[in-house]
C-alpha positions as a LaTeX table, in Angstrom:
\begin{tabular}{lrrr}
\hline
Residue & $x$ (\AA) & $y$ (\AA) & $z$ (\AA) \\
\hline
Unk1 & 4.13 & 14.60 & 26.31 \\
Unk2 & 6.24 & 16.58 & 23.87 \\
Unk3 & 4.50 & 19.52 & 22.16 \\
Unk4 & 5.99 & 18.61 & 18.81 \\
Unk5 & 4.55 & 15.09 & 18.97 \\
Unk6 & 1.11 & 16.56 & 19.73 \\
Unk7 & 1.02 & 18.67 & 16.57 \\
Unk8 & 3.41 & 17.59 & 13.81 \\
Unk9 & 2.24 & 20.47 & 11.60 \\
Unk10 & 3.25 & 23.16 & 14.12 \\
Unk11 & 6.84 & 23.68 & 12.84 \\
Unk12 & 5.53 & 23.85 & 9.27 \\
Unk13 & 2.90 & 26.42 & 10.22 \\
Unk14 & 5.47 & 28.49 & 12.12 \\
Unk15 & 7.75 & 28.43 & 9.09 \\
Unk16 & 4.89 & 29.48 & 6.81 \\
Unk17 & 3.94 & 32.30 & 9.18 \\
Unk18 & 7.51 & 33.51 & 9.30 \\
Unk19 & 7.77 & 33.33 & 5.50 \\
Unk20 & 4.61 & 35.43 & 5.15 \\
Unk21 & 5.95 & 38.01 & 7.60 \\
Unk22 & 9.29 & 38.19 & 5.83 \\
Unk23 & 7.59 & 38.49 & 2.44 \\
Unk24 & 5.42 & 41.35 & 3.75 \\
Unk25 & 8.50 & 43.15 & 5.06 \\
Unk26 & 10.24 & 42.59 & 1.73 \\
Unk27 & 7.27 & 44.13 & $-0.14$ \\
Unk28 & 7.28 & 47.15 & 2.20 \\
Unk29 & 10.98 & 47.72 & 1.57 \\
Unk30 & 10.45 & 47.27 & $-2.15$ \\
Unk31 & 7.65 & 49.84 & $-2.14$ \\
Unk32 & 9.84 & 52.38 & $-0.35$ \\
Unk33 & 12.73 & 51.63 & $-2.66$ \\
Unk34 & 10.46 & 52.20 & $-5.64$ \\
Unk35 & 9.46 & 55.59 & $-4.20$ \\
Unk36 & 13.10 & 56.55 & $-3.97$ \\
Unk37 & 14.06 & 55.34 & $-7.43$ \\
Unk38 & 11.31 & 57.39 & $-9.09$ \\
Unk39 & 12.82 & 60.62 & $-7.73$ \\
Unk40 & 15.02 & 62.53 & $-10.16$ \\
Unk41 & 17.48 & 63.39 & $-7.40$ \\
Unk42 & 18.26 & 61.77 & $-4.05$ \\
Unk43 & 19.63 & 63.70 & $-1.12$ \\
Unk44 & 22.55 & 62.25 & 0.83 \\
Unk45 & 20.26 & 60.69 & 3.49 \\
Unk46 & 18.02 & 59.24 & 0.75 \\
Unk47 & 21.03 & 57.72 & $-0.99$ \\
Unk48 & 22.04 & 56.09 & 2.27 \\
Unk49 & 18.48 & 54.88 & 2.79 \\
Unk50 & 18.45 & 53.39 & $-0.72$ \\
Unk51 & 21.62 & 51.40 & $-0.05$ \\
Unk52 & 20.33 & 50.29 & 3.34 \\
Unk53 & 16.98 & 49.21 & 1.88 \\
Unk54 & 18.70 & 47.13 & $-0.80$ \\
Unk55 & 20.84 & 45.38 & 1.80 \\
Unk56 & 17.85 & 44.71 & 4.05 \\
Unk57 & 15.88 & 43.32 & 1.11 \\
Unk58 & 18.73 & 40.95 & 0.28 \\
Unk59 & 18.94 & 39.80 & 3.89 \\
Unk60 & 15.20 & 39.12 & 3.94 \\
Unk61 & 15.40 & 37.25 & 0.66 \\
Unk62 & 18.28 & 35.13 & 1.96 \\
Unk63 & 16.34 & 34.38 & 5.14 \\
Unk64 & 13.26 & 33.33 & 3.15 \\
Unk65 & 15.33 & 31.06 & 0.93 \\
Unk66 & 16.99 & 29.53 & 3.98 \\
Unk67 & 13.60 & 28.80 & 5.56 \\
Unk68 & 12.29 & 27.27 & 2.34 \\
Unk69 & 15.40 & 25.15 & 1.94 \\
Unk70 & 15.29 & 23.91 & 5.54 \\
Unk71 & 11.56 & 23.17 & 5.46 \\
Unk72 & 11.80 & 21.23 & 2.18 \\
Unk73 & 14.95 & 19.50 & 3.42 \\
Unk74 & 13.25 & 18.43 & 6.64 \\
Unk75 & 10.35 & 17.03 & 4.64 \\
Unk76 & 12.59 & 15.01 & 2.36 \\
Unk77 & 14.77 & 13.82 & 5.26 \\
Unk78 & 11.73 & 12.59 & 7.21 \\
Unk79 & 10.40 & 10.78 & 4.14 \\
Unk80 & 13.82 & 9.20 & 3.54 \\
Unk81 & 14.12 & 7.94 & 7.10 \\
Unk82 & 10.65 & 6.40 & 7.11 \\
Unk83 & 11.61 & 3.79 & 4.50 \\
Unk84 & 14.85 & 1.81 & 4.75 \\
Unk85 & 17.11 & 2.16 & 1.73 \\
Unk86 & 18.67 & $-0.84$ & 0.09 \\
Unk87 & 21.75 & $-0.69$ & $-1.94$ \\
\hline
\end{tabular}
């Protein structure tokens, strides 16, 4: 028997777990970025780190949005296919 048919909530739970992990990483990067931005002067390596942190945060945010979009899209697609549409 297919694993997915055994537990229909498994993909949803995996998505939620991944979202929580990504959100935790995003918070960690934000905390470090805040540490850097409170300094009156950034060294060259710190400036590079700041730029890198901002890019990584954006990537994480994009990934979280993609997961949310796909999980809500899958829910609405499955509800649309369960009832025939007339038109």
